[in-house]
C-alpha positions, 0 to 999 in steps of 0.5 A: 500499499502507498499514500503517494502516487505510484509509478506505472510500468511493466505488468502494472501498467498493462493491468491499468491499461486493460482495466482503467477505462473503456475506449469506443471503437471509433476512438481507437480507430482514430488513435490508430490512424493518428499513429501513422503520422510518425512523431507528430502522433505524440501530440495526441492525448492518451486514451485514459485521458480521453476517458477521464475528460469525458467523465468530467464533461458528463459530471459537469453537465457541460453545455459549451466547451472550448478546445484550444489545440485539436490536432486530429480530434481525439479529445474533442471526439471523446468529449462529444461522445460523452455529452451533448455539449457544443464544442468550439475547437481551435487549431491552425492546421487544416491537414490534421483537422481534416482527420478530425472532421472525418471522425466527427462525421463518422461519429455523428457529432459534427453538427455540435463541433465548430472548427476554427483555424485562426489559432488560440490568440485570435479565437479567444479575442474574437469570442470575447469581442462577440460577447462570449465572456462567462458563457463557457462551461469548460476550456481545454488547453493543448496547444503551443506551450509558450502561449499557455499563460495567455490561453489560461487568462483568456479562458478564465474570461470565457468561463462562467464562475464554477467553470473548468479549465483543463491544461494538458502536458503540465508535467512535460515528460518530467522536464518541468522537474529537471533543472537542466531543462531551460527551453522556452516550452519547459520554462513556460509550463514551469511558470504556469504551474507555479502561477496556478498554484498561487492563483486565488481565482481558481481551485485546482488540482494537478492530476498525474495522468498521461503527461499531466493534466491540471484541472482549475475551477474558476471560483465564483469570487473571481466573477 
């Protein structure tokens, strides 16, 4: 027994992956197709994270979701399959999101997903300009790491009080704890992790699932 988070490897990892979640066949098919993209496939979230996010969306009863960083669509599809929410999916790649569109259509959820290819900064600015502040239930950030802080601030404006922002890759394959790693992406993630811990506007928890996922709820007092 342990009162701290245990590592997963070998037989225990195999046991976990078999018992920890269910993956819809269409999600498994999307994961398999994305694996064919070579090194870029690593940008896709893990299936256990997709299952966790789907459960969170269901528990929240989320109706409006913003996703910043769509890639081939696994996270948006997982959330759409788990709930009847409307999803605004933001990316910059027509090539990768073409795969996403195909799977959204096959799953019959494409009418609930609006794809924007203007990138996170432009999308957030446009949504705020359109009067969408305080209207989203959940925001998921999984895009360029050096922009995470700006996306976090923008999402807090777009979220309703009690809404949730989920931030991917917060452990960055362990680099955030390695003092020898000083590249821009790692430094940006370290800075945001520290900021969120001290941020009285949110109640948060970092979950060591996949590459690390932070859940930060916008406090009612934050407006």
